[in-house]
C-alpha positions in Angstrom: 119.2 -11.0 30.0 119.6 -14.1 27.9 122.5 -17.1 28.2 124.2 -15.7 24.6 124.3 -12.6 26.3 125.8 -13.6 29.5 127.9 -16.6 28.0 131.3 -15.4 27.0 132.8 -15.8 23.1 134.5 -19.3 22.6 138.4 -17.8 22.0 140.1 -20.1 19.5 143.3 -19.0 17.6 142.8 -15.0 16.4 139.4 -16.0 16.5 136.2 -15.3 18.9 132.9 -17.3 18.1 129.9 -15.4 19.9 127.4 -17.7 22.3 125.0 -19.6 20.4 127.1 -18.8 16.9 128.6 -21.9 14.6 131.5 -21.4 12.4 134.6 -22.8 10.4 137.6 -21.3 11.4 141.4 -22.1 10.0 144.3 -22.3 12.0 147.3 -21.5 10.2 149.7 -23.8 10.0 152.3 -24.2 7.2 152.8 -23.9 2.9 153.3 -26.6 1.0 156.7 -26.8 -1.6 154.5 -24.4 -3.9 153.5 -22.2 -1.4 149.9 -22.9 -1.2 148.8 -22.1 2.6 147.8 -25.1 4.7 145.8 -24.5 7.8 143.6 -27.1 10.5 140.2 -26.6 10.0 138.2 -26.3 12.8 134.0 -25.9 12.9 133.4 -24.6 16.5 129.6 -24.7 17.7 129.4 -22.6 20.6 126.1 -23.3 22.4 124.1 -20.6 24.3 124.4 -22.5 27.2 127.1 -23.4 29.3 129.1 -26.7 29.2 131.7 -28.8 28.4 133.9 -28.7 25.7 134.1 -31.6 23.1 136.5 -32.0 20.3 136.3 -34.7 18.1 138.7 -35.6 15.3 139.2 -37.4 12.4 142.0 -38.1 9.8 145.3 -38.1 12.6 146.9 -41.4 9.7 146.2 -39.4 6.6 144.2 -42.8 5.4 141.8 -43.2 7.8 138.8 -41.5 5.9 136.0 -42.7 7.9 136.3 -40.0 10.6 135.3 -37.7 7.9 132.0 -39.4 7.6 131.0 -39.3 11.3 131.8 -35.8 11.9 130.3 -34.7 9.0 127.1 -36.9 10.0 127.6 -35.3 13.3 127.3 -31.9 12.1 124.1 -32.1 10.4 122.2 -32.8 13.6 119.6 -30.6 14.1 120.4 -31.2 17.7 123.0 -28.4 17.5 121.2 -25.7 17.5 120.3 -26.3 20.8 123.5 -27.4 22.5 125.1 -26.9 26.1 128.8 -25.9 25.6 130.6 -25.8 22.9 131.8 -28.8 20.3 135.1 -28.8 18.4 135.1 -30.7 15.1 138.0 -31.6 13.3 137.2 -34.3 10.6 140.7 -33.6 8.7 143.6 -33.2 10.9 146.1 -35.1 8.4 145.5 -32.6 5.5 148.6 -33.9 3.8 148.2 -37.6 4.5 144.4 -37.2 3.6 145.3 -35.9 0.1 147.8 -38.3 -0.8 145.9 -41.5 0.7 149.0 -42.1 3.1 149.1 -42.3 7.2 152.2 -39.8 7.0 153.0 -36.6 6.8 155.2 -35.7 3.9 158.5 -35.7 6.5 156.9 -39.2 6.5 156.3 -39.1 10.7 153.2 -40.8 11.9 151.2 -37.5 13.9 150.2 -39.4 16.6 153.7 -40.7 17.7 154.6 -37.5 17.6 152.6 -35.5 20.7 153.4 -33.2 22.5 155.1 -31.8 19.2 157.0 -28.4 19.2 156.7 -25.0 16.8 160.4 -25.3 16.1 160.3 -29.7 15.2 159.5 -31.6 12.4 156.3 -30.9 9.9 154.4 -33.6 12.8 155.7 -32.2 15.8 154.3 -28.4 14.6 151.0 -29.8 13.7 151.3 -31.7 17.0 151.9 -28.4 18.7 149.3 -26.8 17.0 146.6 -29.2 18.2 147.5 -29.5 21.5 147.4 -25.5 22.2 144.3 -24.8 20.5 142.4 -27.7 21.0 143.1 -30.2 23.4 144.0 -27.4 26.1 140.2 -25.9 25.1 138.5 -29.4 26.0 137.5 -30.9 28.8 136.7 -34.3 27.0 137.9 -35.9 23.1 137.1 -38.7 21.3 139.8 -39.7 18.8 138.4 -41.8 15.5 140.5 -44.3 13.9 140.2 -47.7 11.4 142.6 -50.5 10.9 145.9 -50.6 8.5 145.6 -50.8 4.9 143.7 -54.0 3.9 142.7 -54.6 7.2 139.9 -54.0 9.4 138.5 -53.3 13.1 134.8 -54.4 14.3 134.4 -51.1 16.1 135.8 -51.1 19.6 136.9 -48.4 21.8 140.1 -48.0 23.4 140.6 -46.2 26.9 143.6 -45.8 29.1 141.7 -46.6 31.9 138.1 -48.2 32.6 137.2 -46.4 35.3 135.7 -43.2 36.5 134.1 -40.6 34.4 136.6 -42.8 31.2 134.3 -45.8 31.7 130.9 -43.8 32.3 131.4 -42.0 28.9 132.8 -45.2 27.2 129.6 -47.2 28.7 127.5 -44.5 27.1 129.2 -45.1 23.9 128.1 -48.7 23.5 130.5 -50.0 21.1 130.5 -54.1 21.0 133.8 -54.0 22.9 135.9 -51.7 25.7 139.9 -52.5 25.7 141.9 -51.0 28.2 144.9 -50.2 26.2 148.3 -48.8 26.9 149.4 -45.5 26.1 151.7 -45.0 22.8 154.3 -42.9 23.9 154.1 -39.4 21.3 150.2 -40.5 21.5 147.7 -37.8 21.4 146.0 -39.9 24.2 149.0 -39.6 26.1 149.9 -36.4 25.8 145.7 -35.2 26.4 145.9 -37.6 29.8 148.8 -35.6 31.2 146.6 -32.3 30.5 143.6 -33.7 32.6 141.6 -34.2 29.0 140.3 -37.8 28.6 139.8 -39.1 25.4 137.9 -41.9 23.8 139.5 -43.5 21.0 137.1 -45.1 18.5 138.6 -47.9 16.2 136.4 -49.3 13.2 136.4 -50.3 9.6 139.6 -50.0 7.4 142.0 -47.6 6.0 140.6 -45.7 2.3 136.9 -47.0 2.8 134.0 -46.6 4.5 132.4 -48.8 6.7 128.6 -48.0 6.9 128.0 -50.4 9.8 131.2 -48.6 11.7 130.1 -45.4 10.7 126.6 -45.9 12.3 128.2 -46.9 15.3 130.4 -44.1 15.8 127.5 -41.9 15.1 125.7 -43.0 17.6 128.2 -43.3 20.1 129.1 -39.6 20.4 125.7 -38.6 20.3 125.3 -40.9 23.3 128.5 -39.1 25.1 126.9 -35.7 24.6 124.0 -36.4 25.5 125.8 -38.0 28.7 127.9 -34.8 29.5 124.7 -33.1 29.1 125.4 -31.1 25.9 122.6 -32.5 24.0 118.7 -32.2 24.9 116.2 -34.8 25.1 116.4 -38.4 25.0 120.1 -40.4 23.9 120.0 -42.4 21.0 118.7 -45.9 21.2 122.1 -48.1 21.8 123.5 -49.9 18.5 123.8 -53.2 20.1 120.5 -55.4 20.3 118.6 -55.5 23.5 119.9 -56.8 26.2 123.5 -56.8 24.7 126.0 -54.6 26.5 129.4 -54.2 25.5 132.4 -56.8 26.4 135.5 -55.4 28.2 139.1 -56.7 27.6 142.6 -55.7 29.0 144.6 -57.8 26.6 144.8 -59.3 23.2 147.0 -61.1 20.5 147.4 -61.3 17.1 147.6 -64.6 15.1 150.3 -63.8 12.0 150.9 -66.0 8.8 153.5 -68.9 9.6 154.5 -69.3 5.8 154.1 -67.1 3.0 151.3 -68.1 0.8 147.5 -67.6 0.1 145.2 -66.9 3.2 141.8 -68.3 3.1 139.9 -66.6 6.4 136.8 -69.1 7.9 136.2 -66.4 10.4 135.8 -62.8 10.8 136.0 -59.8 12.9 132.7 -60.5 15.8 133.5 -64.1 15.7 134.1 -65.3 19.2 137.1 -68.0 18.8 137.3 -71.0 20.7 140.7 -72.1 22.2 142.3 -74.5 18.8 139.1 -73.4 16.7 140.5 -73.6 13.0 140.2 -69.6 11.5 142.4 -69.7 8.3 144.4 -71.5 6.0 147.9 -70.2 4.4 148.5 -72.2 1.6 151.1 -72.4 -1.1 150.0 -71.5 -4.7 149.6 -74.8 -5.8 148.2 -76.4 -3.5 150.7 -79.0 -2.1 151.1 -77.6 1.2 148.6 -75.9 4.0 149.2 -74.3 7.2 146.4 -74.5 9.5 145.8 -71.2 11.6 144.4 -72.2 15.2 143.4 -70.0 17.9 145.7 -70.2 21.0 143.3 -68.8 23.4 138.9 -67.9 23.7 138.8 -64.7 22.6 136.9 -62.3 20.4 138.1 -61.5 17.1 138.0 -57.9 16.7 140.5 -57.4 13.4 141.4 -59.2 10.2 142.9 -59.1 7.3 141.3 -58.8 3.8 144.5 -59.8 1.8 144.5 -63.2 0.5 148.6 -62.6 -0.5 150.5 -63.0 2.9 154.2 -62.9 3.8 155.9 -64.8 6.4 155.0 -62.8 10.1 152.2 -60.7 8.4 149.2 -60.3 11.0 145.9 -61.8 9.8 143.9 -62.3 12.8 144.0 -60.0 16.2 141.5 -61.3 19.2 140.9 -59.7 22.4 140.9 -61.9 25.4 137.7 -61.1 27.1 138.0 -60.2 30.7 134.2 -60.2 31.7 132.2 -62.9 29.1 129.1 -61.1 28.0 125.8 -61.5 26.0 127.3 -59.1 22.9 129.0 -61.8 21.2 126.5 -63.5 18.8 124.9 -66.7 19.0 126.6 -69.9 17.8 126.1 -70.7 14.3 126.0 -66.7 13.4 128.8 -65.5 15.2 130.5 -64.8 12.1 128.1 -62.7 10.9 129.1 -59.2 12.1 125.9 -57.6 12.1 124.2 -60.3 14.3 125.8 -57.4 17.0 123.8 -55.0 15.8 120.0 -53.5 15.5 118.9 -52.6 12.4 117.2 -49.5 12.5 117.3 -46.6 10.7 119.9 -43.6 12.1 119.7 -41.3 15.0 
């Protein structure tokens, strides 16, 4: 008797996917104002062999489009034909936001602050409730893909609720340049998933409404490496994105450097740079150049995000800097630290 016969079909919504089958299903959700039906599309890859259930999700925030391309590349992997376990791929969770290039849903709510949701609540609460019941409740592990907000970019990094046990094992396997132990936000997908016993890695990289090849490559390889660590894929795990001998850095705290006045912002350092306490990172000047405000780093740390927008108002976030708990070799050498790609190998995508 073959594994295909022995293994039960995977049930999601009203659908059953047989072992060895791959199918995209649409979970009914709502209607637009013109009566166009909206659904939550999920591609289910149900392996012939038993194993864990992993979900990978993108576009929880509608303008954070990077996850769409990462998941598309994952789904094209020929290794999925020999998958052990089940993969739930949801490249577009918030279709409303994707279509309108907006972070939010039409009710102006943030989906990632609306969990666990309610089938009788707001539109965001209903979508959160559907995702919780049909995706999270059926999964063992999740990877949620995000980017920075508009006009800002993030260094590829992982956010985890705790850097211990299986979470640490999977985060290290992912191989992002930085792992941050970040507090759970009330109403977030991670908070709800953890309460349900589902570990979730949150990947932050790139910027809203833009593709970033480096960030896509790190995310793609990281997911494949996690699937290998979970025993879902055959063969060897992909080569780490970090250069040989370099390991992820770890942080528990970060801080923002904000504009002291409104004006024209010039960044002298970018994400990936290891800043020293007192180092000049940028300047904010008035349009005539009569006055300039220098931005110095108050502490040592790694710049993990920065603003692209040259026109700023007082209080705007310009640099996001992580305090490193353990110094390590992932940071570029002195003199090249402002170049983001010095952290990574330049091999072809695996």
